[in-house]
N, C-alpha and C positions, 0 to 999 in steps of 0.2 A: 808874244808873251814878255813881260817887262821884270825886272828886277828890282830891289831895292834899292839900286844906284840910280836908276832911270826914276824914280820917285822922289816927289819931295814929301818929307815928314818932316813936321811940325807937333811936340807936344801941347797938347792944347792945355791951356795955364791952368785949368779948373781941375784937371786931372788930378793933380795929386790931391787937392782938397777935397775931391769925392773918397779917394784910398784913405785919407789919413780919417774921414769923417766917419769908417767902418767900426762896430763896437769893437771894442777889445779883449771883451769875456762872453762874448758869443759868436756863432757862427758867421763867418764874415766871405761874402762875395757879392759880386757885381757884375753887371753885364755891360758893356761900354761901348758906344756906338762912336769908334776913333777918324775922325775922318783925315783924307790927304789928298794931295794930287798927283796923279800919273801921267804919262807923255798923253794921253786919251783922254783927259779931264780931271774933274774932281768927282773922288767916291767914297767910301768909307767902308771898313770893316767893322763886324761887331768881336768884343773880345770880350769872352768867358774868364773872369779871375776869381778863384776858391783859395783861399790862405787857410790852410792846413798846421795852426801853428805846432801842433803835436809832432807831427812829421817831420814840419822845418827843424825844429828842434832834437832832434833825435836823427837827422840826417846831418844835421851841423857837429853835434859829437859824433860821430861816427867819422866824421871827413878828421876832424880834429887827432881821435884818434888813431887814424890810419896814418895821418901825418907824424907824428911823437913815433910810431912804432917803427915810420922809414926814417925819422931824425936816430934812432937807438942804432940801427941798421948799418948806418954810415960808420 
């Protein structure tokens, strides 16, 4: 079994173009075929990306609130 340290992983140059091309005001998802090289040769993995901005915004706000409470407790 190989680990991430044994593999050569390069971010394909067009990956950020794919992500930045997603709509800003609609559902955002993509299935990306990520190529990389393992010790046994070239391979790829399918990556499923789903962006739920409402949940991400809520999670960020909750984390900030927890950090503020922690800072006040000190």
